[in-house]
C-alpha positions in Angstrom: 16.8 12.0 12.3 14.9 9.0 14.0 16.1 6.1 15.0 15.6 4.5 11.8 17.5 7.2 9.9 20.1 6.8 11.9 20.4 3.1 10.9 20.0 3.2 7.5 22.9 6.0 7.7 25.3 4.1 9.6 25.3 6.5 12.7 24.1 3.8 14.9 25.6 0.3 14.9 24.4 -3.0 15.0 24.9 -5.1 18.2 27.2 -7.8 18.1 24.4 -10.5 18.4 22.8 -10.1 15.0 20.3 -8.2 13.0 17.2 -9.3 15.0 18.4 -8.1 18.3 19.0 -4.7 16.5 15.9 -4.9 15.1 14.1 -5.6 18.4 16.1 -2.5 20.3 15.0 0.0 17.3 11.6 -1.8 17.8 11.4 -0.8 21.3 12.6 2.0 21.4 10.3 3.4 18.5 6.9 3.5 19.2 3.8 1.9 21.1 2.7 0.0 18.4 5.3 -3.0 18.5 4.1 -5.0 15.2 4.3 -1.7 12.9 7.7 -0.8 14.8 9.6 -4.2 14.3 8.2 -4.2 10.6 9.9 -1.2 10.0 12.9 -2.0 11.3 13.1 -5.6 9.8 12.3 -3.4 6.8 15.6 -1.3 7.1 17.9 -4.1 8.2 16.5 -6.9 5.5 16.8 -6.7 1.9 15.4 -10.1 1.9 11.5 -10.3 2.3 11.6 -13.9 3.6 14.1 -12.3 6.7 12.0 -9.6 6.9 8.6 -12.0 7.3 10.9 -14.6 9.9 8.4 -15.5 12.6 11.2 -17.2 15.6 12.1 -13.7 16.6 9.4 -11.7 15.4 7.1 -13.7 17.5 9.6 -13.5 20.3 9.5 -9.7 20.2 5.9 -9.7 20.1 5.2 -11.9 23.2 7.8 -10.5 25.1 5.2 -6.9 24.2 2.1 -8.7 25.0 3.9 -9.8 28.3 4.4 -5.8 28.9 8.2 -6.8 29.6 9.1 -3.9 26.8 9.6 -0.7 27.9 6.9 2.1 26.8 4.9 -0.5 25.4 1.8 -1.3 26.2 0.8 -4.7 27.3 -1.7 -6.5 24.4 -2.7 -9.0 22.1 0.4 -8.8 19.4 1.1 -12.5 18.5 -0.2 -15.7 18.0 2.9 -17.9 18.1 2.3 -19.1 21.8 6.3 -21.3 21.9 8.7 -18.2 20.9 6.6 -16.7 23.5 7.4 -18.9 25.7 10.9 -19.5 25.4 11.2 -15.9 25.5 9.6 -14.9 28.2 11.6 -17.9 30.1 14.9 -16.3 28.3 13.9 -13.6 30.3 13.2 -15.2 33.9 16.9 -16.9 33.3 18.5 -13.5 33.0 17.1 -12.2 35.9 18.0 -15.3 37.8 21.3 -14.8 36.8 22.4 -11.0 36.4 26.4 -11.7 36.9 26.2 -14.1 34.5 26.4 -12.7 30.7 25.3 -15.1 28.0 25.3 -15.7 24.4 22.3 -16.6 22.4 23.1 -20.0 22.3 23.8 -20.0 25.9 20.3 -19.1 26.8 18.7 -20.7 24.5 20.9 -24.0 26.2 19.4 -23.1 29.6 16.2 -23.2 28.2 16.5 -27.2 28.2 14.5 -27.2 24.8 16.5 -30.5 23.8 16.5 -30.8 20.3 14.8 -27.2 19.2 17.0 -25.4 17.6 17.5 -21.5 17.7 16.3 -19.1 15.5 17.2 -15.8 16.6 14.5 -15.7 19.7 17.4 -15.3 21.9 19.2 -12.2 20.2 15.9 -10.4 20.3 16.1 -11.5 24.4 18.9 -10.3 24.8 19.3 -6.9 23.0 16.3 -5.6 24.6 17.7 -7.2 28.5 21.2 -5.5 27.4 20.0 -2.2 26.2 17.6 -2.1 29.6 14.5 -2.6 27.5 13.0 -5.3 29.8 10.6 -3.8 32.5 
């Protein structure tokens, strides 16, 4: 049984964040092609095609992969979104500088100091990977 079969059967519980954090964990563990793995994970987790295609969390995940920060995924060209990649990379730096601190997704987003920008599940992705030891 692979990660996706276990998730479908309910043998793996979703993390406390949201399903995008879970998608990032599953995609990171699935293999070397992060684009295909993300699509596979979101199809398991979401019935809505809009949720499956939501760009902000996907771009945050792919941005971390592109930078070579996700374990077992080679550095490469995976994402077009510059902003969401930047948010994810900056969040990882904040986590590295505050290893004794536990952040919620909203708290981590606030630390990015983006003024009026709204959090759109990017930090769920970062924290899901971070808390599961999947960030290099």
